[in-house]
N, C-alpha and C positions, 0 to 999 in steps of 0.2 A: 577546079580550084584555082583561085587567083594567087599571083605571087606579088611580093612587095615591090613597089615602085617609089621613086623619090616623091616626097609629099604625103605619103601614106602615114597615118598614125598607127603605131604598132604597140603591142604589149609583149614583153619578153621576161622570162626568168633567166637568171645568169649567175655565174660564179666566176669571179676574177682572181687569178693567182699569179704569183711572181715565178721566176725561173726555178726557185728552190721549192716550189709547191705551197708556199705560204698564201693563204686566202686573205686578200685585202678588202674584198667586198663581195656581197652575195645578196640575192633577193630571197633566199631561203627563209621561210617563216613570215614573209611579207607579201604584199600585193605585187604583181608583176610591175616592172618598170615600163612606163608609158612615155613615148616620145614620137616626134614627127621625123621621119627619115629625111635626111638631107637638110635639116633646118639648123644644124650645128648645136643640137641639144645634148649630144653625147660625143665622145671622142671620135675623131675621123676614122680611126681603124675599125671601130665597131659599126659606125654609120654606114660606111661603104659596103660592108659585108652583109648588110641586111637585104640589099637589092637582090631580088630573085628568090628569096626564101618563101616557103609556103607554111601555112599554119600546121603546127605539130612537128615541123622540121627542127632537128637539133644539129649543131655544129660547134666545132672548136675553132677559134680564130686567135691569131697572134697579132696584136697591135704593137708594132715597133715604136720605140720611144718618140720618134718624129711624128707618128700618127696617134700618139696618146697624149702625154703631158709635156712633150718636148724634151730637149736636152737640158741638163743643168746649166745654169748661167752663173758664172763666178761673180759677176757684178750684181747679182740679186742678193748677195750678202752685204750687210752694212753694220758697221760699228756705230752705236749710238751712245751718247753720254748716259750713264746710269740715272742721273737726275731727271732725264726726260721721261722716265717710266714712273708712273705713280707709285709712291711708297707703299701703298696698301696692297700692291700686287706681289705676292710671294714668288719670286722668279725661281724657275727650275729649268735645267737643260731639257729640251724636248717639248717644253710647254708651248701651246699654241696661243698667239696673241693676234690682235688686229691693229694695223696702223691705218692712217688715213693720208692719202696723197694730198698735195697742195690743191688739186682739183676736187677733193672731197671723196675720191674713190676709196672704198674700204679694201685693204690689202691684207690677206692672212699671212702671218709670218710665224716661224718657230724659233725658239731660243736655242742658239748653237753653243754659246759660251757666255759665262758671267765672270767679269773681272771686277776689281774694286771700283774702277772709274768708268768702265764701258761694258756694254752688253752687245754681243754679236747676234743679229737677227737675220734669218734666211727667208726670202720670199719665194724661193723655188717651191713648186708643188712637191709634196712628199714622194710622189711617184715619178718625178722628173728624171729622165735619163734611164728609165727602166722599160723593158719590153714587157707587155702585159698579155696574159693568156686568158681568154674568156670561153667558158662553156655556156652556150646560149640555146634557148628553146623559144621559138616563136609561138606565142600563145594565141595572139589575135591580131588581125588587121582590122582596124576600126573604120 
């Protein structure tokens, strides 16, 4: 039986939880997640733990924040004038929006606060600054 090497395409079932047990993502009820190990298609903390696994193997891994979505960056929050957001968007705290950088890159942001003149947007990933636990099962090495 072979084991996973960098460059292998794999398929896994997984469940991701936070420290308090909250499930933030899972492949339950869906097709297994498919990715190429070492290609940067999943977070580093999961990618590196795939090496050496065999088909059918299950393990629990902890991806610390620096090997998941990174630390929260205070400068990723920005106050923008309310008039820069189209009037037909009914803003709510927690709402997900997309901004575009001057280079044309789409940046997902969430609404942190809404004031009369400004809206505070946060470009940090919602899981930034958090350690993530994954229960994974290697289904296939393609």
